KETIGU-851241 format. One line per 5 residues: number of its first residue (from 0); for each residue x, y, z of N, C-alpha, C, O. Coordinates in steps of 0.1 Angstrom, whole numbers, plus 5000, padded with zeros to 4 digits. Example, Ala and Ser with C-alpha at 12.3 -4.5 7.8 and 13.67 -1.06 7.14 Angstrom:
BEGIN
0 = 5132/4943/5078/5123/4955/5078/5132/4967/5078/5142/4967/5085  5128/4978/5071/5137/4989/5071/5129/5000/5079/5134/5011/5080
***
This chain:
BEGIN
0 = 8285/3627/2371/8296/3625/2361/8300/3639/2356/8291/3647/2353  8313/3640/2354/8318/3653/2349/8325/3651/2337/8333/3641/2336  8323/3659/2327/8331/3658/2314/8342/3668/2314/8339/3680/2316  8354/3664/2311/8365/3672/2311/8372/3671/2297/8374/3660/2292  8375/3683/2291/8381/3682/2278/8395/3675/2279/8403/3678/2288
5 = 8398/3667/2270/8411/3660/2270/8419/3664/2258/8414/3664/2246  8431/3669/2260/8440/3673/2249/8452/3665/2249/8457/3661/2259  8458/3663/2237/8470/3656/2236/8469/3641/2237/8480/3634/2238  8457/3635/2236/8455/3621/2237/8448/3617/2224/8438/3623/2220  8452/3606/2218/8446/3601/2206/8431/3599/2209/8427/3595/2220
10 = 8423/3602/2199/8408/3601/2200/8404/3587/2204/8395/3586/2213  8410/3577/2199/8406/3563/2202/8410/3559/2216/8406/3548/2220  8419/3566/2223/8423/3563/2236/8415/3570/2247/8418/3569/2259  8405/3577/2243/8397/3585/2252/8385/3578/2258/8379/3582/2268  8381/3566/2253/8369/3559/2257/8373/3545/2261/8382/3539/2256
15 = 8364/3540/2270/8366/3526/2275/8380/3523/2280/8386/3513/2275  8385/3531/2289/8398/3528/2295/8396/3524/2309/8385/3524/2314  8406/3520/2316/8406/3517/2330/8397/3504/2332/8399/3494/2326  8389/3505/2342/8380/3494/2346/8371/3489/2335/8370/3477/2333  8366/3498/2327/8357/3495/2316/8365/3486/2305/8360/3477/2300
20 = 8378/3490/2303/8386/3483/2293/8389/3469/2298/8388/3459/2290  8391/3467/2311/8394/3454/2317/8381/3446/2316/8382/3434/2313  8370/3452/2319/8357/3444/2318/8355/3439/2303/8351/3428/2301  8357/3448/2294/8355/3444/2280/8365/3433/2275/8361/3424/2268  8377/3434/2280/8387/3424/2277/8384/3411/2283/8385/3400/2276
25 = 8378/3411/2295/8374/3398/2301/8363/3392/2293/8362/3380/2291  8353/3400/2288/8342/3395/2280/8347/3389/2267/8343/3379/2262  8357/3396/2261/8363/3391/2249/8370/3378/2250/8369/3369/2242  8378/3377/2261/8385/3364/2264/8375/3353/2267/8377/3342/2262  8365/3356/2274/8354/3346/2277/8348/3341/2264/8345/3329/2262
30 = 8345/3350/2255/8339/3347/2242/8347/3337/2235/8343/3327/2230  8360/3340/2234/8369/3331/2226/8372/3318/2233/8374/3308/2227  8372/3318/2247/8372/3305/2254/8361/3296/2250/8362/3284/2248  8349/3302/2250/8337/3295/2246/8337/3290/2232/8330/3280/2229  8345/3296/2224/8347/3292/2210/8358/3282/2208/8362/3278/2197
35 = 8364/3278/2220/8375/3268/2220/8388/3274/2214/8395/3266/2208  8390/3287/2215/8402/3293/2209/8414/3288/2217/8413/3286/2229  8426/3288/2211/8438/3285/2218/8445/3298/2220/8447/3306/2211  8449/3300/2232/8457/3312/2236/8471/3309/2237/8476/3299/2242  8479/3318/2231/8494/3317/2231/8500/3329/2236/8495/3340/2235
40 = 8512/3327/2242/8521/3339/2245/8527/3344/2232/8528/3336/2222  8530/3357/2231/8536/3362/2219/8548/3355/2215/8550/3352/2203  8556/3351/2224/8569/3343/2220/8565/3330/2214/8572/3325/2205  8555/3323/2219/8550/3311/2214/8545/3313/2199/8548/3305/2190  8537/3323/2197/8532/3326/2184/8543/3329/2174/8543/3323/2163
45 = 8553/3337/2178/8564/3340/2169/8572/3327/2166/8576/3325/2154  8574/3318/2176/8581/3306/2173/8573/3297/2164/8579/3292/2154  8561/3295/2166/8552/3287/2158/8550/3292/2144/8549/3285/2134  8548/3305/2143/8546/3311/2130/8558/3311/2121/8556/3312/2109  8570/3308/2127/8582/3307/2118/8584/3293/2113/8592/3291/2104
50 = 8576/3283/2118/8577/3270/2113/8569/3268/2100/8557/3272/2099  8575/3263/2090/8569/3262/2077/8556/3253/2077/8547/3256/2070  8557/3242/2085/8546/3232/2084/8535/3235/2094/8525/3227/2096  8536/3246/2101/8526/3250/2111/8515/3259/2105/8519/3270/2101  8503/3255/2105/8492/3264/2100/8486/3272/2111/8479/3267/2119
55 = 8489/3285/2110/8484/3294/2121/8477/3305/2114/8481/3311/2104  8466/3309/2120/8458/3320/2115/8451/3328/2127/8449/3322/2138  8448/3340/2125/8442/3348/2135/8429/3353/2129/8429/3360/2118  8418/3350/2135/8405/3354/2130/8403/3351/2115/8396/3358/2108  8408/3339/2111/8406/3335/2098/8415/3341/2087/8414/3337/2076
60 = 8424/3349/2092/8434/3356/2082/8447/3348/2083/8451/3344/2093  8454/3348/2072/8467/3342/2071/8477/3351/2077/8475/3363/2077  8488/3346/2084/8498/3354/2090/8506/3362/2079/8515/3370/2083
***
């Protein structure tokens, strides 16, 4: 493994990118699937969140 200085890239974008990022995303999705989370497309979320009688929250927070 070789370490190369990175310049001009935000600090938080320097780690867990590429294959590692995809692996972590897969683990995160699997976790929420096991918690019976409902997954929506962004356009579905925007449509539903604009309805007054629809109760929607993300991680327990109100929209």
